[in-house]
C-alpha positions as CSV (number, residue, x, y, z in Angstrom):
1,M,-101.0,-99.3,71.3
2,T,-100.1,-100.2,75.2
3,D,-97.3,-100.7,77.1
4,N,-99.5,-102.5,80.0
5,K,-97.5,-105.0,81.1
6,E,-100.7,-107.3,81.8
7,S,-101.8,-106.2,78.3
8,K,-101.5,-107.3,75.3
9,W,-100.0,-105.2,72.1
10,T,-101.5,-104.8,69.3
11,T,-99.9,-104.8,65.5
12,I,-101.8,-102.4,62.9
13,H,-100.1,-102.8,59.3
14,L,-99.9,-99.3,57.3
15,S,-102.3,-98.6,54.5
16,H,-103.5,-95.7,52.1
17,G,-105.9,-93.5,51.7
18,I,-107.3,-94.1,48.1
19,D,-108.6,-90.5,47.6
20,G,-105.3,-89.6,48.6
21,L,-103.9,-91.8,46.1
22,L,-106.0,-90.5,44.0
23,R,-104.2,-87.0,44.3
24,Y,-100.9,-88.5,42.8
25,K,-99.9,-87.0,39.3
26,D,-98.5,-90.5,38.6
27,L,-99.2,-93.5,40.3
28,T,-96.3,-95.4,38.9
29,D,-94.4,-93.7,41.1
30,V,-96.1,-95.2,44.8
31,C,-97.8,-98.5,43.9
32,E,-96.0,-101.2,43.1
33,S,-98.9,-103.9,41.2
34,D,-98.0,-107.1,39.2
35,E,-101.4,-106.6,36.9
36,F,-101.9,-103.0,36.8
37,K,-98.2,-101.6,35.1
38,T,-99.6,-97.7,34.1
39,D,-101.0,-95.2,35.9
40,K,-104.1,-95.3,33.6
41,D,-104.4,-99.0,34.9
42,I,-104.2,-98.3,38.1
43,R,-105.8,-94.8,38.7
44,N,-108.6,-97.1,36.7
45,E,-108.5,-99.6,39.7
46,L,-108.3,-97.0,42.6
47,L,-112.0,-95.3,41.3
48,R,-113.2,-98.9,40.8
49,R,-112.6,-100.2,44.2
50,K,-113.6,-96.0,45.5
51,A,-116.9,-96.9,43.6
52,A,-117.2,-100.0,45.5
53,G,-117.3,-98.7,48.8
54,E,-113.7,-98.6,49.6
55,L,-111.6,-96.3,51.5
56,Y,-108.0,-97.9,51.7
57,I,-106.3,-99.9,50.4
58,S,-103.2,-102.3,52.4
59,V,-99.9,-101.3,52.3
60,G,-98.5,-105.3,51.4
61,E,-99.9,-108.6,53.1
62,C,-102.8,-107.8,56.1
63,D,-105.7,-110.9,56.8
64,N,-107.6,-108.8,59.1
65,F,-107.7,-105.9,56.2
66,D,-111.2,-103.8,56.3
67,P,-111.3,-101.3,52.8
68,K,-113.9,-99.3,55.2
69,T,-111.1,-99.1,58.2
70,G,-108.3,-100.0,57.3
71,C,-106.0,-103.0,59.4
72,L,-108.8,-104.1,62.2
73,G,-105.5,-104.9,64.6
74,H,-103.5,-108.1,65.4
75,P,-102.6,-108.8,68.9
76,S,-99.5,-110.0,70.4
77,E,-97.3,-111.1,72.8
78,A,-95.0,-108.2,72.7
79,P,-94.6,-105.0,69.7
80,N,-93.8,-105.5,66.6
81,V,-91.2,-103.3,65.2
């Protein structure tokens, strides 16, 4: 992010690394999902995504998300804090 008045700002959404999440003992403590309720279900979904080559999952909604690199950024006129 830059504070140059002639430049635009870029908002980057948070993401979780799949490998990091898989280290948690109980994923129900850190992952909230309407579809996956148990630790086993969440873990299986993360393993499925990892096997498909995904490295990250989005925290919240992001319409410019790449599962291999995370949020690709959202240009804006001012910081989104």
